C-alpha positions, 0 to 999 in steps of 0.5 A: 500500500502506498500514500498517494500524493495530494497531486495524484488525488487532485488528478483523479478527482479532476479526471472524474469531473471532466469525464462526467462533463463529457456527458453532463447527465446525472443518469450516465453510468460511471465508467471507472478507469481504475482497477476495482477496489483499489484506492484509485478506484474508490477515489474516482468513484467518490468524485463521480458520486459527488459530481452527480449529486452536485447536479441533482442538488441543482435540479431539485432547486428548480422553482417549477419542479413537479412535487412528485419529481422533487420527492424522487430526487430527494430520495436519490440525494439521500441515497447518494449521501449514504453512498458517499459516506460508505465510500469515505469509510472505505477510504479511511479503512485503506489508510487505517491499514496503511498506518496500522504498523506505525508505533505512535510517539509518546507525544502523538496527538489526535486529529479532528477528522480522519484522512478520508473526511479531509479528502472528502472536503478536497473532493467537494472543493474541486467541484466548487472550483470547476463550476466557479471557473464556468461562471467566470467564463460565461459570456451572458452575464455582466461585468459585476458578476464576472468580477465577483466570481473571479474573486471567489475563484481566487479564494477557492484556489487558495483554499485548494492549496492550503487544504492539499498542503494540510492533507499532505502534512497529516499523512506525513504526521501519521507516517512518523507516528506524530498522529494517532489515527482513529476512525469512527463510523458515522452511524447515521440513524435516519437511514436505519429502519431499526433506529428511525422512529418514523420508520420503525413506528410504522411496523 
């Protein structure tokens, strides 16, 4: 197992975003180019799910949407969120195995989030950058809109550098035993028919 560089993470994420936008269709199947169940495969699949969900979130905000269609979209977004969470936990399992033989230093500390949840934020950030660039390049808007979006894009790009650097530093800290990696399952209750009172109350 290897520690992927943040440059490689970004390449995989942006590959998935570009591949999706060749079709720009929320129903287009994901043709993952990586070997199944490798870390690259999980990362590409996660970015594809994030990209589809980005566009589902756009669709459901149509003020003229049919209520029945909106409910179907909401259900689909809920499932997408669960799929996303499952993938984050799979990615965390990869890193947990990767660092399992590292002996923590006596001064080792915990981190506020696991590697995969930091990577999740990096994944979403690529979508923000992609779509903000699209806003900057629009020709059907006024100068004020373009200027505002350019300013936002600069902030997102700075955030991208900072988050990439922070993730790289975190990986090195785990590798040196300066951080202790612990993973907690999300344990989302609303999707579980045994834990959601609205669902188990219907029995």
